[in-house]
ZAMARGU-4260 file (C-alpha; in steps of 0.2 Angstrom, whole numbers, plus 5000, padded with zeros to 4 digits):
<rodrens>
0) 4142/5942/4724 | 4139/5949/4706 | 4136/5936/4692 | 4151/5942/4682 | 4163/5939/4698
5) 4155/5921/4700 | 4158/5917/4682 | 4176/5922/4683 | 4179/5913/4699 | 4171/5897/4691
10) 4182/5899/4676 | 4197/5901/4687 | 4193/5886/4698 | 4190/5874/4683 | 4206/5881/4675
15) 4216/5876/4691 | 4208/5858/4691 | 4212/5856/4672 | 4230/5862/4675 | 4233/5850/4690
20) 4225/5836/4680 | 4235/5839/4664 | 4250/5828/4660 | 4265/5840/4659 | 4276/5837/4644
25) 4292/5844/4637 | 4303/5843/4622 | 4319/5833/4621 | 4331/5838/4607 | 4349/5838/4603
30) 4363/5834/4591 | 4373/5817/4588 | 4391/5819/4582 | 4407/5809/4578 | 4417/5808/4594
35) 4434/5813/4585 | 4429/5824/4570 | 4414/5832/4578 | 4405/5829/4561 | 4386/5828/4562
40) 4379/5810/4560 | 4362/5811/4549 | 4351/5796/4551 | 4356/5791/4569 | 4342/5784/4579
45) 4337/5791/4596 | 4325/5781/4607 | 4318/5784/4624 | 4318/5767/4632 | 4303/5761/4642
50) 4290/5773/4635 | 4274/5766/4629 | 4271/5770/4615 | 4290/5770/4611 | 4296/5788/4609
55) 4310/5792/4597 | 4317/5801/4582 | 4331/5801/4569 | 4344/5814/4566 | 4342/5826/4551
60) 4356/5831/4539 | 4364/5842/4552 | 4363/5828/4565 | 4349/5836/4575 | 4335/5826/4583
65) 4319/5831/4591 | 4306/5822/4602 | 4291/5832/4607 | 4277/5829/4620 | 4288/5819/4632
70) 4280/5817/4649 | 4291/5824/4663 | 4301/5811/4672 | 4318/5802/4671 | 4322/5792/4655
75) 4336/5780/4648 | 4340/5785/4630 | 4348/5774/4617 | 4358/5782/4602 | 4363/5771/4587
80) 4371/5774/4570 | 4377/5761/4557 | 4395/5757/4560 | 4396/5765/4577 | 4395/5759/4595
85) 4377/5761/4602 | 4377/5773/4618 | 4366/5771/4632 | 4362/5788/4642 | 4353/5785/4658
90) 4346/5798/4670 | 4340/5810/4656 | 4330/5822/4666 | 4315/5830/4658 | 4307/5845/4668
95) 4293/5856/4663 | 4303/5872/4666 | 4316/5870/4652 | 4318/5860/4637 | 4331/5845/4638
100) 4345/5849/4625 | 4358/5836/4623 | 4374/5834/4613 | 4380/5816/4611 | 4396/5810/4604
105) 4398/5792/4598 | 4412/5781/4594 | 4415/5773/4577 | 4417/5754/4578 | 4432/5749/4568
110) 4426/5732/4565 | 4411/5739/4557 | 4399/5727/4567 | 4381/5729/4565 | 4378/5733/4583
115) 4389/5735/4599 | 4378/5740/4613 | 4387/5749/4628 | 4376/5745/4642 | 4386/5755/4655
120) 4381/5772/4661 | 4388/5787/4652 | 4398/5790/4668 | 4409/5775/4663 | 4417/5785/4650
125) 4425/5802/4651 | 4421/5816/4639 | 4439/5816/4633 | 4442/5799/4624 | 4460/5800/4628
130) 4458/5798/4646 | 4462/5780/4651 | 4466/5780/4670 | 4461/5790/4685 | 4447/5800/4676
135) 4429/5801/4678 | 4415/5813/4671 | 4404/5823/4682 | 4387/5831/4678 | 4378/5847/4683
140) 4366/5836/4693 | 4379/5830/4704 | 4385/5847/4709 | 4367/5851/4713 | 4362/5836/4722
145) 4377/5831/4732 | 4375/5836/4750 | 4386/5851/4754 | 4392/5853/4736 | 4383/5870/4734
150) 4385/5870/4715 | 4404/5869/4717 | 4414/5857/4707 | 4428/5856/4719 | 4417/5853/4734
155) 4408/5840/4724 | 4424/5831/4720 | 4428/5828/4738 | 4416/5813/4737 | 4428/5805/4724
160) 4442/5792/4729 | 4459/5800/4732 | 4452/5817/4736 | 4453/5826/4753 | 4446/5843/4757
165) 4459/5852/4767 | 4448/5866/4775 | 4429/5867/4777 | 4431/5886/4775 | 4436/5884/4757
170) 4436/5872/4742 | 4455/5868/4742 | 4457/5849/4739 | 4472/5838/4741 | 4473/5824/4727
175) 4483/5808/4732 | 4492/5818/4745 | 4498/5832/4734 | 4497/5850/4738 | 4480/5858/4733
180) 4491/5870/4722 | 4495/5856/4710 | 4478/5857/4702 | 4475/5863/4684 | 4459/5872/4679
185) 4454/5871/4661 | 4438/5877/4652 | 4433/5874/4634 | 4450/5866/4630 | 4461/5880/4637
190) 4469/5884/4653 | 4461/5897/4664 | 4466/5906/4680 | 4460/5900/4697 | 4441/5902/4696
195) 4437/5905/4714 | 4432/5920/4725 | 4443/5924/4740 | 4458/5915/4733 | 4474/5917/4741
200) 4490/5921/4730 | 4498/5905/4723 | 4483/5894/4726 | 4471/5884/4715 | 4456/5885/4727
205) 4446/5898/4736 | 4431/5901/4747 | 4417/5900/4734 | 4417/5895/4715 | 4415/5909/4703
210) 4408/5896/4690 | 4390/5894/4690 | 4382/5876/4688 | 4370/5885/4676 | 4384/5885/4663
215) 4392/5869/4665 | 4388/5852/4656 | 4396/5835/4658 | 4415/5838/4662 | 4430/5828/4667
220) 4440/5826/4683 | 4457/5818/4682 | 4468/5813/4697 | 4484/5806/4690 | 4494/5801/4674
225) 4485/5814/4663 | 4485/5812/4644 | 4498/5822/4634 | 4487/5837/4631 | 4487/5842/4650
230) 4502/5851/4657 | 4508/5862/4671 | 4500/5852/4684 | 4506/5839/4697 | 4490/5833/4706
235) 4474/5834/4696 | 4464/5842/4682 | 4447/5850/4681 | 4442/5850/4662 | 4426/5860/4661
240) 4414/5861/4647 | 4401/5874/4644 | 4384/5870/4638 | 4376/5881/4624 | 4361/5891/4627
245) 4344/5886/4620 | 4344/5892/4602 | 4325/5891/4600 | 4317/5899/4615 | 4320/5910/4629
250) 4323/5902/4646 | 4327/5909/4663 | 4333/5902/4680 | 4332/5912/4697 | 4341/5904/4712
255) 4342/5912/4729 | 4352/5905/4743 | 4362/5909/4759 | 4378/5911/4749 | 4371/5921/4734
260) 4357/5925/4722 | 4359/5920/4704 | 4349/5926/4688 | 4352/5916/4672 | 4345/5919/4655
265) 4347/5910/4639 | 4339/5910/4622 | 4342/5912/4603 | 4351/5928/4597 | 4339/5931/4583
270) 4324/5922/4576 | 4331/5914/4560 | 4348/5911/4567 | 4355/5895/4576 | 4366/5905/4588
275) 4362/5906/4606 | 4367/5915/4622 | 4369/5910/4640 | 4372/5922/4654 | 4373/5920/4673
280) 4375/5934/4686 | 4376/5931/4705 | 4377/5943/4720 | 4382/5939/4738 | 4366/5937/4748
285) 4376/5942/4764 | 4381/5958/4755 | 4363/5962/4751 | 4358/5959/4769 | 4372/5969/4776
290) 4368/5984/4765 | 4350/5983/4771 | 4357/5986/4789 | 4356/5968/4795 | 4370/5966/4808
295) 4381/5951/4802 | 4397/5954/4812 | 4415/5955/4805 | 4421/5948/4789 | 4405/5949/4778
300) 4409/5940/4762 | 4406/5952/4748 | 4406/5945/4731 | 4398/5945/4714 | 4402/5936/4697
305) 4396/5935/4679 | 4399/5920/4667 | 4393/5918/4650 | 4394/5908/4634 | 4389/5915/4616
310) 4388/5902/4602 | 4389/5909/4585 | 4387/5897/4570 | 4397/5904/4555 | 4392/5890/4543
315) 4388/5871/4542 | 4406/5867/4547 | 4412/5881/4558 | 4407/5891/4573 | 4413/5904/4585
320) 4411/5904/4604 | 4413/5919/4615 | 4414/5913/4633 | 4421/5919/4650 | 4419/5923/4668
325) 4423/5937/4680 | 4422/5938/4699 | 4425/5952/4712 | 4426/5947/4731 | 4433/5956/4746
330) 4432/5955/4765 | 4435/5970/4778 | 4437/5971/4796 | 4440/5986/4808 | 4447/5983/4825
335) 4437/5991/4839 | 4447/6005/4848 | 4442/5999/4865 | 4454/5988/4874 | 4440/5981/4886
340) 4433/5972/4870 | 4449/5963/4866 | 4448/5945/4872 | 4462/5939/4860 | 4477/5948/4851
345) 4467/5945/4835 | 4454/5958/4840 | 4467/5972/4839 | 4469/5969/4820 | 4461/5978/4806
350) 4462/5970/4788 | 4456/5972/4770 | 4457/5958/4758 | 4452/5957/4739 | 4452/5944/4726
355) 4447/5948/4708 | 4448/5936/4693 | 4442/5935/4676 | 4444/5928/4658 | 4437/5930/4641
360) 4440/5918/4627 | 4435/5917/4608 | 4435/5899/4601 | 4434/5895/4583 | 4429/5877/4578
365) 4431/5871/4561 | 4427/5854/4553 | 4440/5853/4539 | 4433/5837/4532 | 4426/5821/4538
370) 4443/5816/4546 | 4449/5833/4553 | 4443/5845/4566 | 4452/5861/4571 | 4449/5871/4587
375) 4458/5888/4590 | 4456/5899/4605 | 4462/5916/4611 | 4460/5919/4629 | 4463/5935/4639
380) 4464/5932/4658 | 4469/5941/4674 | 4469/5942/4692 | 4472/5954/4706 | 4474/5948/4724
385) 4479/5959/4739 | 4479/5960/4758 | 4483/5973/4770 | 4482/5972/4789 | 4488/5982/4804
390) 4488/5980/4823 | 4481/5994/4835 | 4495/5998/4848 | 4491/6004/4866 | 4488/6022/4859
395) 4475/6015/4847 | 4486/6019/4832 | 4487/6007/4818 | 4504/5999/4815 | 4505/5992/4798
400) 4511/5974/4798 | 4508/5967/4781 | 4504/5973/4763 | 4503/5964/4747 | 4496/5967/4729
405) 4498/5953/4716 | 4493/5957/4699 | 4494/5944/4685 | 4487/5944/4667 | 4489/5932/4653
410) 4485/5931/4634 | 4484/5913/4628 | 4483/5906/4610 | 4480/5888/4608 | 4477/5878/4592
415) 4472/5859/4593 | 4470/5848/4578 | 4460/5831/4579 | 4463/5819/4565 | 4454/5803/4562
420) 4468/5793/4553 | 4457/5778/4552 | 4444/5770/4564 | 4459/5762/4573 | 4470/5778/4574
425) 4466/5795/4581 | 4479/5809/4582 | 4477/5825/4593 | 4491/5838/4592 | 4491/5856/4598
430) 4501/5871/4604 | 4498/5883/4619 | 4507/5900/4618 | 4506/5911/4634 | 4511/5930/4636
435) 4512/5933/4654 | 4512/5950/4663 | 4515/5952/4682 | 4516/5966/4694 | 4519/5959/4711
440) 4523/5967/4728 | 4523/5961/4746 | 4529/5971/4761 | 4531/5964/4779 | 4535/5971/4796
445) 4553/5966/4801 | 4555/5965/4820 | 4573/5968/4820 | 4573/5984/4810 | 4555/5989/4816
450) 4550/5994/4799 | 4541/5987/4784 | 4552/5979/4771 | 4550/5974/4753 | 4550/5955/4751
455) 4543/5954/4733 | 4544/5969/4721 | 4544/5965/4702 | 4535/5971/4687 | 4537/5964/4669
460) 4532/5951/4657 | 4538/5934/4651 | 4532/5919/4640 | 4528/5901/4641 | 4526/5887/4628
465) 4517/5871/4629 | 4515/5859/4614 | 4509/5841/4614 | 4504/5826/4602 | 4495/5811/4607
470) 4490/5795/4597 | 4475/5784/4602 | 4476/5767/4595 | 4462/5754/4596 | 4473/5739/4592
475) 4458/5727/4593 | 4441/5726/4600 | 4448/5724/4618 | 4465/5734/4618 | 4466/5753/4617
480) 4483/5762/4618 | 4486/5781/4621 | 4504/5787/4619 | 4510/5805/4618 | 4523/5819/4622
485) 4520/5835/4631 | 4533/5850/4631 | 4533/5864/4644 | 4545/5879/4644 | 4545/5895/4655
490) 4555/5908/4646 | 4558/5918/4662 | 4573/5906/4665 | 4572/5894/4651 | 4567/5880/4663
495) 4559/5866/4652 | 4552/5848/4652 | 4549/5835/4639 | 4536/5823/4646 | 4531/5806/4639
500) 4514/5799/4643 | 4507/5781/4640 | 4491/5772/4645 | 4482/5756/4640 | 4466/5748/4643
505) 4461/5730/4640 | 4443/5724/4640 | 4444/5707/4649 | 4425/5704/4644 | 4410/5715/4641
510) 4409/5719/4660 | 4427/5721/4666 | 4443/5730/4661 | 4461/5733/4667 | 4471/5749/4664
515) 4489/5755/4666 | 4495/5773/4665 | 4512/5782/4666 | 4516/5800/4664 | 4530/5813/4668
520) 4522/5829/4674 | 4529/5846/4678 | 4523/5863/4685 | 4529/5881/4685 | 4531/5888/4703
525) 4519/5901/4709 | 4524/5916/4700 | 4528/5927/4715 | 4540/5914/4721 | 4553/5919/4707
530) 4553/5937/4713 | 4557/5935/4732 | 4569/5949/4735 | 4585/5948/4746 | 4597/5962/4750
535) 4615/5958/4750 | 4629/5972/4752 | 4616/5985/4747 | 4611/5976/4731 | 4594/5968/4729
540) 4595/5950/4723 | 4582/5938/4716 | 4589/5921/4723 | 4573/5911/4716 | 4573/5918/4699
545) 4582/5903/4691 | 4571/5889/4700 | 4567/5875/4689 | 4550/5866/4686 | 4544/5854/4700
550) 4542/5837/4692 | 4533/5820/4696 | 4532/5803/4688 | 4515/5795/4689 | 4511/5776/4688
555) 4493/5770/4689 | 4486/5753/4688 | 4467/5750/4689 | 4453/5737/4688 | 4436/5741/4683
560) 4420/5730/4684 | 4402/5733/4680 | 4392/5722/4692 | 4376/5727/4682 | 4371/5741/4671
565) 4370/5753/4686 | 4383/5746/4698 | 4401/5749/4696 | 4417/5744/4706 | 4434/5751/4703
570) 4451/5748/4711 | 4466/5759/4707 | 4484/5758/4715 | 4497/5772/4711 | 4514/5778/4714
575) 4521/5796/4712 | 4539/5801/4713 | 4541/5819/4715 | 4558/5828/4711 | 4566/5845/4708
580) 4555/5851/4722 | 4560/5869/4729 | 4566/5868/4747 | 4576/5878/4759 | 4594/5873/4758
585) 4603/5866/4773 | 4604/5850/4783 | 4593/5858/4797 | 4580/5864/4786 | 4563/5856/4784
590) 4553/5867/4772 | 4547/5861/4756 | 4535/5869/4744 | 4525/5853/4744 | 4517/5858/4760
595) 4513/5876/4754 | 4494/5880/4754 | 4493/5899/4751 | 4504/5914/4748 | 4522/5915/4741
600) 4538/5909/4749 | 4550/5923/4750 | 4565/5914/4757 | 4579/5907/4745 | 4575/5890/4738
605) 4584/5876/4728 | 4577/5862/4717 | 4584/5848/4728 | 4568/5842/4737 | 4560/5825/4734
610) 4542/5818/4738 | 4533/5802/4735 | 4514/5797/4736 | 4508/5780/4735 | 4491/5771/4739
615) 4476/5761/4734 | 4458/5767/4731 | 4442/5758/4730 | 4425/5765/4722 | 4408/5756/4723
620) 4396/5767/4713 | 4378/5764/4709 | 4372/5776/4696 | 4354/5782/4699 | 4342/5767/4697
625) 4325/5766/4704 | 4328/5784/4710 | 4343/5779/4721 | 4361/5782/4719 | 4376/5780/4730
630) 4395/5782/4729 | 4407/5773/4742 | 4425/5780/4740 | 4439/5772/4751 | 4457/5777/4750
635) 4473/5772/4760 | 4489/5782/4756 | 4505/5788/4761 | 4512/5805/4757 | 4531/5809/4761
640) 4544/5822/4757 | 4563/5825/4759 | 4574/5840/4761 | 4593/5842/4763 | 4592/5834/4780
645) 4590/5817/4771 | 4575/5811/4781 | 4558/5806/4775 | 4544/5816/4783 | 4525/5816/4783
650) 4518/5830/4772 | 4505/5842/4778 | 4492/5832/4769 | 4496/5814/4774 | 4480/5809/4783
655) 4484/5790/4778 | 4466/5785/4775 | 4449/5793/4769 | 4432/5785/4768 | 4417/5794/4760
660) 4399/5789/4758 | 4388/5799/4746 | 4370/5794/4743 | 4353/5800/4738 | 4335/5795/4735
665) 4321/5803/4727 | 4303/5800/4731 | 4289/5805/4719 | 4276/5813/4731 | 4259/5817/4724
670) 4258/5822/4706 | 4273/5832/4698 | 4282/5833/4715 | 4298/5825/4719 | 4306/5824/4737
675) 4324/5821/4738 | 4336/5817/4752 | 4355/5817/4750 | 4369/5812/4762 | 4388/5813/4762
680) 4398/5807/4777 | 4417/5808/4778 | 4429/5799/4790 | 4447/5802/4788 | 4464/5804/4796
685) 4468/5822/4801 | 4480/5833/4793 | 4498/5835/4799 | 4504/5850/4810 | 4521/5857/4816
690) 4522/5858/4835 | 4523/5875/4843 | 4537/5880/4855 | 4527/5888/4870 | 4541/5895/4880
695) 4549/5904/4865 | 4532/5910/4859 | 4529/5918/4876 | 4546/5926/4876 | 4543/5933/4858
700) 4525/5936/4860 | 4521/5927/4844 | 4519/5909/4837 | 4536/5900/4836 | 4536/5883/4827
705) 4547/5869/4831 | 4554/5867/4813 | 4564/5852/4818 | 4548/5842/4821 | 4539/5848/4805
710) 4522/5839/4803 | 4525/5826/4817 | 4508/5830/4825 | 4492/5824/4817 | 4475/5831/4821
715) 4462/5820/4827 | 4452/5810/4815 | 4440/5820/4804 | 4422/5816/4804 | 4408/5826/4796
720) 4391/5822/4789 | 4381/5833/4778 | 4362/5831/4773 | 4352/5839/4759 | 4334/5838/4758
725) 4324/5846/4743 | 4307/5847/4736 | 4305/5849/4717 | 4288/5854/4709 | 4284/5854/4690
730) 4271/5866/4685 | 4264/5869/4668 | 4278/5881/4662 | 4290/5881/4677 | 4301/5869/4688
735) 4303/5875/4706 | 4316/5867/4719 | 4317/5871/4737 | 4332/5864/4746 | 4340/5864/4763
740) 4358/5859/4765 | 4364/5856/4783 | 4383/5855/4784 | 4391/5846/4798 | 4374/5840/4805
745) 4381/5832/4820 | 4391/5848/4824 | 4407/5839/4826 | 4422/5850/4832 | 4435/5845/4819
750) 4452/5851/4823 | 4462/5862/4810 | 4477/5866/4820 | 4484/5877/4834 | 4491/5894/4837
755) 4499/5904/4851 | 4488/5917/4860 | 4499/5931/4866 | 4486/5939/4878 | 4483/5923/4887
760) 4501/5916/4885 | 4494/5899/4880 | 4490/5888/4865 | 4473/5889/4857 | 4465/5876/4845
765) 4457/5881/4829 | 4442/5871/4824 | 4434/5869/4807 | 4416/5875/4803 | 4402/5870/4815
770) 4384/5865/4809 | 4378/5877/4795 | 4361/5877/4787 | 4360/5883/4769 | 4343/5886/4762
775) 4340/5889/4743 | 4326/5891/4731 | 4327/5889/4712 | 4314/5892/4699 | 4317/5887/4680
780) 4305/5894/4667
</rodrens>
């Protein structure tokens, strides 16, 4: 070997030894602001507890702090400011691949005490300070670490009390027995369309979330009795917040997995400007493999999405954010023109399906003074959903059976003013104006006429208005009150609702509190429902155009106790009375929109239905301590509905009980390596189904339901266990994570329902997903 080569090898060898022996460090920085006015707090102290020597900093005139040379690991951070309550942030993760950038809001102490230390984990409080009951915050780490969450907020939320996943194949969730379609999605303070790939018309869920965990920061999830600022929802709210990109250095994340491949980039917009960008693009891994010639069978899930957040400061007191997301998804299947290959009637069907959604918003934030903060947003959004399928006849010709194309778009303007009247009183008021455009069409094959007939065909525009005002009163050190009003009006038919909201929390002592909440809530019907067409005497009528809003009274009582700084117990009981629910008229009819899961109802409906949900929930949660976390959620509930037949029936989602254990443990293996194992196990009552009339189904050659026995059958108990194992390694300038999610690790055959198979003349059982391994790799640098 030449001397020069030996020298290079020796230098390389010692370089490796030095890098492996080097203590890896990273910068922790961020901003401390007032919780209400969003004003920066100069002079606040920020300390990383447990470090030796103690690491810390103070905020500058802009509220910014910086702690350099922090060894990688997990820390507890304490933030304090004179006249404010101290906040303890646990589980501050410091990795070598990216800087840790935080935004911390703290609450003024109206008694002006020198020090009030909040020992509870930051998850004890929601991002929105007006939420008093049935709310919790969730972090990006949860969406990443929870087994089977696959970076999806909705799938992650299935670990929480009162939440039940309705189908393994998508992320639809039923909250406290309500339809999955009662869920509201909000981002950066403004309502957004359903942010999911493969979404069916009229739904709030889909197959895969469009939103990347790379963009999210701590966000709120609410399951009942929402504050006055939330409207047009009956079951729950996802209030999502986006993080800002790193405004000082370029950083990248690449993640490849079974579902999709992500590329994220963030950094400063220019060298001497505090603005930043954050962009994430994802493409379906299965689509790539399919285009490379790998045989993947029918229904390959093709999708791609883009999400972004640009933060543009326009002065010391104002900023502009440009944010948004867009997703394209489709599935296609072609039936084989070979009758010998047909084993079921389904094999004769060809289909195409697409689901496209997007939104772009511009938000202006302005600190008017130390007491007032104004946020105004304009959002343009839209979705296009469509499906077409046909059946091969005996001559191998395609007979069209169904066609739909639903286009909706919306321009929304919102303006919200936060006012700190005094340390005791905070007022938040706002308005949401929506300009809606629709172009909806649905044709279905009519057996009697033997032709395709239009069931929905409408094009036009309308408007909706929402306004709210809510007051937060900190009556004393123990009692906090929230009261407000929400107004919702749909101009299409002038249906409207004035909705009072009230909640209170009382601190029994420093470890336990009780809460009470009430709210009247309403929701617009899925837009296509209003345009169901009916022909009468040669004239096309729209019998559902004047449908009113669905409404629900929510009452919640809760008890919350911190058993220690890391262990929390919570009990809530609730009652919901639903009314003005669209149903089919007639004493022999059992249909209610309460049970609708997807698509639009095209039969004439009336607002005479009722519903009720009631139950109790128990949560025992250990926030990560000694590298261990667990969440035990138990729910018992009843979900019923009534039509003109004047009989209370089980809803589709009345499983009666649900028990979920979610847990995880991390082990520090060798230097700069962390091995993690996470588990989620679910046991609950099965969903309800309507029996099938086998004799009539054989006679007609298609599934015929026994409508007089709607939802009288219950599927067997649902049981599923998911496991996630991961290995994270910090290097000098990167962090790499290799993970394996094994969904339904026991390969349990959970029953979804039944259908009639014409070719065999019998009933078939539909099972949910079997065991599925999902491998992923992420590198941050």
